[in-house]
C-alpha positions in Angstrom: -32.4 -10.8 -17.1 -28.7 -10.3 -16.3 -27.2 -6.9 -16.9 -23.4 -6.1 -16.7 -22.0 -3.1 -14.9 -18.7 -1.6 -16.1 -17.4 0.4 -13.2 -14.8 3.1 -13.4 -11.7 3.0 -11.1 -13.1 5.8 -9.0 -16.4 3.9 -8.8 -14.8 0.7 -7.7 -12.7 2.6 -5.1 -15.9 4.3 -3.8 -17.7 1.0 -3.5 -14.8 -0.6 -1.6 -14.8 2.4 0.9 -18.5 2.1 1.3 -18.3 -1.7 1.8 -15.7 -1.2 4.5 -17.8 1.4 6.2 -20.7 -1.1 6.4 -18.6 -3.9 7.6 -20.4 -3.9 11.0 -23.7 -4.8 9.4 -24.7 -8.3 10.3 -24.1 -10.6 7.4 -25.7 -13.8 6.3 -22.8 -16.3 6.3 -21.8 -17.6 2.8 -22.1 -21.3 2.1 -19.2 -23.5 1.4 -18.7 -25.4 -1.9 -20.5 -28.4 -0.3 -23.7 -26.8 0.9 -26.6 -28.5 2.7 -29.8 -29.1 0.7 -31.3 -25.8 -0.6 -34.3 -24.7 1.3 -37.6 -24.3 -0.6 -37.8 -20.9 -2.2 -34.0 -20.3 -2.3 -31.7 -20.1 -5.3 -28.0 -21.2 -5.4 -25.6 -18.8 -7.1 -22.1 -20.1 -7.8 -19.5 -17.4 -8.5 -15.9 -17.1 -9.9 -13.6 -14.4 -11.2 -11.0 -14.4 -14.0 -8.3 -12.0 -15.1 -9.3 -9.8 -18.1 -6.3 -10.4 -20.3 -6.1 -14.2 -20.3 -9.3 -15.5 -18.6 -7.2 -17.3 -16.1 -9.1 -18.0 -12.8 -8.3 -15.8 -9.8 -7.4 -18.3 -7.1 -6.7 -16.0 -4.1 -7.1 -12.5 -2.7 -10.8 -12.2 -3.5 -13.5 -10.7 -1.2 -17.1 -11.2 -2.4 -20.1 -9.2 -1.3 -23.7 -9.6 -2.4 -26.1 -6.6 -2.0 -29.8 -6.4 -2.3 -30.5 -4.2 -5.3 -33.2 -1.6 -4.5 -32.5 0.8 -7.3 -29.9 3.4 -8.0 -31.4 5.9 -5.6 -31.4 3.6 -2.5 -28.3 2.3 -0.7 -28.2 -1.5 -1.1 -28.1 -3.8 1.9 -25.4 -6.4 2.1 -26.9 -9.9 2.4 -23.8 -12.2 2.0 -20.1 -12.1 1.8 -17.3 -14.6 1.2 -13.5 -14.8 0.9 -13.5 -18.0 -1.1 -12.2 -17.8 -4.6 -15.3 -19.7 -5.8 -18.1 -19.0 -3.4 -21.7 -20.3 -3.5 -24.5 -18.1 -2.2 -27.9 -19.2 -1.1 -30.3 -16.4 -2.0 -34.0 -15.6 -2.0 -35.5 -14.7 -5.4 -34.9 -11.1 -6.2 -32.5 -8.6 -7.6 -28.9 -8.3 -6.4 -25.6 -6.7 -7.0 -22.6 -9.0 -6.8 -19.2 -7.4 -6.2 -15.8 -9.0 -6.2 -12.9 -7.1 -4.7 -9.3 -8.0 -5.6 -7.3 -5.6 -3.4 -7.9 -2.2 -4.8 -9.4 -3.6 -8.0 -12.8 -5.2 -8.5 -15.8 -5.8 -10.7 -19.6 -5.9 -10.1 -22.6 -7.3 -11.8 -26.4 -6.9 -11.4 -28.3 -10.2 -11.0 -31.9 -11.1 -11.3 -32.3 -14.3 -9.3 -35.6 -16.2 -9.8 -35.1 -20.0 -9.7 -32.8 -22.8 -10.3 -29.0 -22.9 -10.0 -27.0 -20.0 -11.4 -23.3 -19.7 -12.3 -21.8 -16.2 -12.6 -18.3 -15.2 -13.6 -16.8 -11.8 -13.2 -13.9 -10.4 -15.2 -11.4 -8.2 -13.3 -8.7 -6.1 -15.0 -6.1 -6.2 -12.3 -2.6 -7.2 -11.4 -0.2 -6.6 -8.5 3.0 -4.9 -7.4 5.7 -6.4 -5.2 8.2 -3.7 -4.2 11.6 -3.8 -2.6 14.3 -1.2 -1.8 18.1 -1.4 -2.2 21.3 0.6 -1.9 23.6 -0.4 -4.7 23.6 -4.2 -4.6 22.5 -4.4 -0.9 18.8 -4.9 -0.2 17.2 -2.6 2.4 15.7 -4.4 5.3 11.9 -4.5 4.7 11.1 -2.7 8.0 13.3 0.3 7.0 11.6 1.1 3.7 8.0 2.0 2.8 6.1 2.9 -0.4 3.4 5.3 -1.3 1.4 4.5 -4.5 -0.4 7.1 -6.6 -2.6 7.1 -9.6 -1.1 9.7 -12.1 -3.4 12.6 -12.9 -3.1 15.5 -15.4 -1.5 18.6 -14.0 -0.4 16.8 -10.8 3.2 15.7 -10.4 2.2 12.7 -8.2 -1.5 12.1 -8.6 -4.2 10.7 -6.3 -2.9 8.7 -3.4 -4.0 5.1 -3.4 -1.8 3.5 -0.7 0.1 5.6 1.9 2.3 3.1 3.6 2.8 -0.1 1.6 5.4 -2.6 2.9 8.3 -4.2 1.1 7.6 -7.7 -0.4 3.8 -7.2 0.1 1.6 -8.2 -2.8 -0.4 -5.1 -3.6 -3.4 -5.8 -5.8 -4.3 -3.0 -8.1 -6.4 -2.2 -11.2 -4.5 -2.5 -14.5 -2.7 0.7 -15.3 0.3 2.9 -14.6 1.2 4.1 -11.1 3.6 6.6 -9.5 5.6 4.9 -6.7 7.4 6.9 -4.0 9.9 4.9 -1.9 11.1 6.3 1.4 14.2 4.8 3.1 14.2 5.7 6.8 12.4 8.8 8.0 14.3 11.7 6.5 15.0 12.6 2.9 16.1 9.3 1.3 13.4 9.2 -1.3 13.2 7.6 -4.8 10.4 7.7 -7.3 9.4 5.5 -10.3 6.5 5.0 -12.6 5.4 1.3 -12.8 2.9 -0.5 -15.0 0.5 -3.0 -13.6 -0.7 -5.6 -16.2 -3.8 -7.7 -15.8 -3.0 -11.2 -14.3 0.6 -10.4 -13.6 2.7 -9.5 -10.6 5.1 -6.7 -11.4 8.2 -6.9 -9.2 10.4 -3.8 -8.9 13.4 -2.7 -6.7 13.8 1.0 -6.1 17.4 1.8 -5.7 18.4 4.5 -3.2 21.5 6.6 -3.1 21.7 7.0 0.6 23.5 5.9 3.8 22.8 5.8 7.5 25.0 8.0 9.8 25.3 7.9 13.6 25.6 11.4 15.1 27.9 11.9 18.1 29.3 14.7 20.2 32.5 13.6 21.8 35.4 15.0 23.9 38.0 13.3 21.7 38.0 11.4 18.4 36.4 8.0 19.0 35.6 8.9 22.6 32.4 8.3 24.5 29.4 10.3 23.3 27.7 12.9 25.5 24.2 11.9 26.5 21.3 14.3 26.1 22.7 16.1 23.0 20.3 17.8 20.7 21.2 17.3 17.0 20.0 19.1 13.9 20.9 18.0 10.4 20.6 20.8 7.8 21.2 21.3 4.1 24.0 23.8 3.2 21.1 26.2 2.5 19.8 25.9 6.0 16.8 23.7 5.6 16.3 21.3 8.5 16.3 17.7 7.4 16.2 15.9 10.8 16.3 16.6 14.5 17.1 14.1 17.3 18.1 14.0 20.9 20.4 11.4 22.4 23.9 10.2 22.8 24.2 8.7 19.3 21.0 8.8 17.2 21.1 7.4 13.7 19.5 9.0 10.6 19.3 7.8 7.0 20.1 10.5 4.5 20.2 10.9 0.8 23.7 11.3 -0.8 24.9 14.9 -0.5 26.4 17.6 1.7 25.0 18.5 5.1 25.6 20.7 8.2 25.4 19.1 11.6 24.6 21.2 14.7 24.9 19.8 18.2 23.6 21.6 21.3 24.8 20.4 24.8 24.9 22.2 28.2 24.2 25.6 26.6 26.9 25.4 24.0 26.5 24.9 20.2 28.9 23.0 18.0 28.9 22.5 14.2 30.6 20.7 11.4 30.0 20.0 7.7 29.9 16.5 6.5 29.2 14.5 3.3 27.0 11.4 2.9 28.2 8.9 0.3 25.8 6.3 -1.0 26.2 2.9 0.8 28.8 4.2 3.3 27.3 3.9 6.8 29.5 5.7 9.3 29.7 7.8 12.5 29.7 11.6 12.2 31.5 13.0 15.2 31.8 16.6 16.5 34.8 16.8 18.8 34.3 19.4 21.5 37.4 21.6 21.7 39.3 21.6 25.0 38.5 24.6 27.3 
């Protein structure tokens, strides 16, 4: 008898984590779609997965695992795995749990395998995100922007973290639902947030638009002159909060649009100036050392 399991998002995430932790367990290789003759006493199980909303087949991005089912109180052993979209498993008669992971989404099903050739289809409520960053009409280079993705939760402004450092243009497979996305441009305070909906069977593409610019910090003897090496810079808000610190002749920092205070320390002397960051206007910020 075949019995369905309807896992929760948390349950699927836990199963994925557990599967990763057991990845070193020796696995029985899965068969291809053109298997050799089935040994006596074995059962062939062919599997496939579809999207929940339209029953369209999932043709890529799947990872299949088959576990020996020894009851709810005993941790199951993995007996086979495959990354084929339509794998075929050669199993001994018995009880199993079949799980298909689609990125951070997935579905599972309990199987009672006795004889013959079985065909199983899992339904997954999942879609994907593809994210980009931009400043105005100018795209941000993918290596300069990253994304954190959260599941919204009650009484929590961001929610539970799902992915800490997703890359631009990456296809991020997720369970169907709404997510809170935080985009960070550079490594300072250029941050944008958005709530995005993932629909089953669809790739949601979104561009998070930053109001920011990259400035190059310099301590010079005259306007446009050569920068002094070994200068320690601090970028502060007008209220005194430190945003970024750097050491060098001309370090660069990406900052959100707004007003700032720059402090430069060199050879025991401290120099300061106020400056403004305008979105999309990359430029040098110089402090000119007054003549002695």
